C-alpha positions in Angstrom: 0.1 0.0 0.1 2.9 2.5 1.0 5.2 3.5 -2.1 8.8 3.7 -1.7 9.6 7.5 -1.7 13.1 6.6 -1.6 12.9 4.7 -5.0 10.6 7.3 -6.5 13.3 9.9 -5.4 16.0 8.0 -7.1 14.1 7.4 -10.4 12.7 10.8 -10.5 16.1 12.7 -10.0 18.7 10.2 -11.1 17.3 9.4 -14.5 16.7 12.8 -15.9 20.2 13.7 -14.7 21.9 11.0 -16.7 19.7 12.2 -19.9 20.7 15.9 -19.6 24.1 15.8 -17.9 25.7 17.4 -21.0 23.4 20.5 -20.9 25.1 23.7 -20.4 22.4 25.3 -18.4 23.4 24.3 -14.9 20.0 25.5 -13.2 17.7 23.8 -15.8 19.8 20.5 -16.8 18.1 17.6 -14.9 14.7 19.2 -14.8 14.1 20.2 -18.4 11.5 17.6 -18.5 9.9 17.6 -15.2 6.5 16.5 -14.8 4.6 19.7 -13.8 1.1 19.6 -12.3 -1.8 20.2 -14.5 -4.2 22.8 -13.0 -6.7 22.1 -15.5 -7.0 18.5 -14.9 -9.9 16.5 -13.3 -9.3 16.7 -9.5 -11.5 13.5 -9.3 -8.8 11.5 -11.3 -5.9 13.4 -10.0 -6.4 12.6 -6.5 -6.1 8.9 -7.1 -2.6 9.4 -8.3 -1.4 12.3 -6.0 -2.6 11.4 -2.5 -2.6 8.5 -0.2 -4.3 7.6 2.9 -4.0 5.1 5.9 -6.8 4.2 8.0 -8.8 7.2 7.1 -12.1 5.2 7.2 -11.5 5.5 11.1 -12.8 9.1 10.7 -16.2 8.0 9.5 -18.9 9.7 11.4 -16.6 12.6 12.7 -18.2 15.9 13.6 -15.5 17.6 15.3 -11.8 17.8 15.3 -9.2 19.3 17.8 -6.7 21.3 15.6 -3.7 21.1 17.8 -0.9 21.7 15.2 -0.8 23.6 12.0 2.5 23.9 10.4 3.8 25.5 7.3 7.3 24.5 6.2 9.1 26.9 3.8 12.2 25.5 2.4 15.1 27.8 1.9 18.1 25.5 1.4 18.5 22.3 -0.6 21.8 20.3 -0.8 22.9 17.0 -2.5 26.1 15.3 -2.2 27.3 12.5 -4.3 31.0 11.5 -3.2 33.0 14.6 -3.9 30.5 16.2 -5.8 28.4 18.9 -4.3 25.2 21.0 -5.2 23.5 23.5 -3.0 20.5 25.6 -4.0 19.4 28.7 -1.6 16.2 30.9 -1.7 16.4 34.8 -0.9 13.7 37.4 -1.2 11.0 36.3 1.2 10.1 38.3 4.2 9.1 37.1 7.7 6.2 39.1 7.5 5.0 37.6 4.2 5.7 34.2 5.4 3.5 34.8 8.4 0.7 36.4 6.3 0.6 33.5 3.9 0.8 30.8 6.8 -2.3 32.5 8.4 -4.0 32.5 4.8 -3.5 28.9 4.4 -4.8 28.1 8.0 -8.1 29.9 7.2 -8.5 28.0 3.7 -8.0 24.7 5.4 -10.3 25.4 8.3 -13.1 26.8 5.8 -12.8 23.3 3.8 -13.1 21.2 7.0 -16.0 23.3 8.2 -17.7 22.8 4.6 -17.3 19.1 5.3 -19.5 19.5 8.2 -16.9 19.4 10.8 -16.5 21.7 13.6 -12.9 22.7 14.0 -11.6 23.4 17.4 -8.7 25.9 17.2 -5.6 25.8 19.4 -6.6 29.1 21.4 -9.8 27.3 22.1 -7.9 24.6 23.9 -5.6 26.9 26.2 -7.2 25.3 29.5 -7.1 21.8 28.6 -4.3 20.2 30.6 -3.9 17.4 27.9 -3.1 20.2 25.3 -1.0 21.9 27.6 1.0 18.8 28.0 1.1 18.4 24.2 2.4 21.8 23.6 4.8 21.6 26.7 7.9 21.7 24.4 6.5 23.9 21.8 9.1 26.0 19.8 9.5 29.6 19.0 8.4 30.5 15.5 9.5 31.1 13.0 11.6 27.9 13.8 14.8 26.7 11.7 14.3 23.1 10.9 16.9 20.7 9.2 16.1 17.5 7.6 18.3 15.0 5.9 18.5 11.7 4.1 21.5 9.6 3.7 21.4 6.9 0.8 24.8 5.4 1.8 28.4 6.7 3.1 28.7 8.5 -0.3 25.3 10.2 -1.0 23.1 12.3 0.9 20.4 15.0 0.7 19.4 17.8 3.2 17.1 20.6 3.5 16.8 23.8 5.6 13.4 25.5 6.3 11.6 27.9 8.5 8.5 26.8 10.1 5.5 29.0 10.8 2.4 28.6 12.8 -0.7 30.8 12.1 -1.9 33.4 14.3 0.8 33.0 17.1 -0.5 29.5 17.9 2.0 27.2 19.5 3.7 25.0 17.2 5.2 21.7 18.3 7.2 19.2 16.3 6.2 15.5 15.6 7.8 12.9 18.0 10.5 10.9 16.6 9.4 7.9 14.8 10.5 4.3 15.5 13.9 5.0 13.7 14.7 7.8 16.2 14.5 10.6 13.7 12.1 13.2 14.0 9.9 13.0 10.8 6.5 11.9 9.4 6.8 8.0 9.7 8.0 5.4 7.6 7.1 6.8 4.4 9.0 10.1 4.8 12.2 10.6 2.8 13.6 13.1 5.4 14.3 12.9 9.2 15.0 15.9 11.5 18.6 16.3 12.6 17.4 17.4 16.1 17.0 15.3 19.2 14.3 13.7 20.8 12.3 16.6 22.1 8.7 15.7 22.4 9.3 11.9 22.4 6.1 11.7 24.6 3.9 13.9 22.5 1.9 11.4 20.9 0.8 9.9 24.4 -0.5 13.4 25.2 -2.3 13.7 22.0 -4.0 10.4 22.5 -4.9 11.4 26.0 -6.6 14.6 24.5 -8.4 12.7 22.0 -9.7 10.0 24.5 -10.5 12.4 27.3 -12.4 14.8 24.9 -13.8 11.8 22.7 -12.8 13.8 19.5 -10.1 13.1 17.0 -7.0 15.4 17.1 -5.9 17.0 14.0 -2.3 17.9 12.9 -1.6 19.8 9.4 1.8 19.9 7.8 2.4 21.8 4.4 5.7 21.6 3.1 6.6 24.2 0.3 9.8 23.8 -1.8 11.2 26.3 -3.9 13.4 23.9 -6.2 15.9 21.1 -6.4 19.6 20.4 -6.4 21.5 17.6 -7.9 25.3 16.5 -7.8 26.8 14.1 -9.8 30.4 12.4 -9.5 31.6 10.3 -12.2 35.1 9.1 -13.8 34.6 11.9 -15.8 34.4 14.6 -13.0 31.9 16.3 -11.0 28.9 18.3 -12.1 26.4 20.4 -10.1 22.7 21.5 -11.0 19.9 23.4 -9.4 16.3 24.1 -10.7 13.9 26.6 -9.3 10.2 25.5 -9.1 7.6 25.8 -6.5 6.4 22.5 -5.3 4.0 21.3 -2.4 6.1 18.1 -1.4 4.6 14.7 -1.4 5.8 11.7 0.3 3.5 12.2 2.9 5.2 15.5 3.7 2.3 17.5 3.2 -0.6 15.9 5.2 -3.5 15.9 7.5 -2.8 13.5 10.4 -5.2 12.6 13.0 -5.1 10.8 16.4 -8.5 9.1 16.5 -10.2 8.2 20.0 -9.2 5.1 21.5 -6.4 4.7 18.7 -3.1 3.0 20.1 -0.5 5.7 21.1 2.3 3.5 20.2 1.6 2.3 16.6 -0.3 2.6 13.5 -1.8 -0.6 11.8 1.4 -2.7 10.9 3.3 -0.8 13.8 3.9 2.4 11.5 4.2 6.0 12.2 4.0 6.2 16.1 4.8 9.8 16.2 2.3 11.0 13.4 -1.0 9.8 14.0 -3.3 6.9 13.7 -5.1 7.9 10.5 -3.6 10.1 7.7 -4.3 11.7 4.4 -1.4 12.9 2.5 0.3 14.0 -0.7 1.9 11.1 -2.2 3.6 12.9 -5.1 5.1 16.3 -5.5 2.8 18.9 -6.8 5.3 21.1 -9.0 4.1 24.5 -10.2 4.7 25.4 -13.9 5.2 29.1 -13.1 8.3 31.4 -12.7 8.4 32.9 -9.2 12.0 34.6 -9.6 12.7 38.3 -9.3 16.0 37.9 -11.3 17.9 35.2 -13.2 19.5 32.5 -10.9 23.1 33.2 -9.7 25.9 30.8 -9.0 28.5 32.9 -6.8 30.5 29.7 -5.8 31.1 26.4 -7.5 28.2 24.0 -6.8 26.1 26.8 -5.0 22.9 28.4 -7.0 21.2 31.5 -5.4 17.4 31.9 -6.5 15.6 35.3 -5.5 12.2 35.2 -5.3 9.6 37.8 -6.3 7.5 37.5 -3.0 4.0 38.4 -4.6 4.7 35.9 -7.4 5.7 33.2 -5.0 2.9 33.6 -2.8 0.3 33.8 -5.5 1.7 30.4 -7.0 1.7 28.8 -3.5 -1.9 29.8 -3.0 -3.0 28.6 -6.6 -1.2 25.2 -6.5 -2.3 24.6 -2.7 -6.0 25.0 -3.8 -5.4 21.9 -6.0 -3.8 20.2 -3.3 -6.5 21.0 -0.6 -9.1 19.7 -3.1 -7.5 16.6 -3.9 -6.7 15.8 -0.1 -10.4 16.5 0.6 -11.5 14.1 -2.2 -9.4 11.5 -0.5 -10.9 12.2 2.9 -14.3 12.2 1.6 -13.8 8.8 -0.5 -12.7 7.1 2.7 -14.3 8.7 5.5 -18.0 10.1 4.3 
């Protein structure tokens, strides 16, 4: 049922690289033929390919959810290492005020969607006096929060990302508990694990107590917004580095609605998966890549293997809103298909 995001990453990036390694445009080469999301497509067909769920049928009959955590992850650095080859892309031009405003906007849209489904959404500020919620957010982090994720394929190859995390309207932001591999991440399906330690290791127990005591599922929302990709290639003929600017909503379960349902196990999901995320999940399975230019000026490369993208903030925000609308529609179709 679950797809291998690592295999998808290898097939999706490595094969195009082989096809375009001789290109003279270092910020386009491996992604000249990248599959972009068709905004004009039929969402009732697209959601089957782009989204994934696990145990969402457990939400059947739900009338109310406790929204305890809403996170928007804005990536600002992406790095790939292949032996001695190194490629790094960074993003400039986005303001803290702009990221906060966009986070607030995305939150309002998600709440409106869930309300339209017939759910009452209890916001974090309505849970302030609840002791189970207070225990859940005990180790909340200050926002915006600098977040690092990484994936090591083997001793010679690795990916890493840096991001800033935002929460809407001053609500507390807490990170998922480490999964069974000891990483802070989204579970077995995720391609990245957080580099930080075991802060919040008991958070899922507190979430479960909150759901059980209130007899209402807990909901956590995570939206991962990428700005592009980087790729390094090492071979007997030398090293090459590439990067490509494209806004994307990241799949691999990174953009997701995660639920802690009433009376679910606080330790595992079915099959012993994702103890730190939830008992039910509806998520993006594939990246939703935007076919739109968000740059204020052409990419630059101040150092070998380093590519700098400068965003036009208004363009960037408009693209995120437009494509996230499609993502919301597909996630809701998946949720309706399983739970309504």
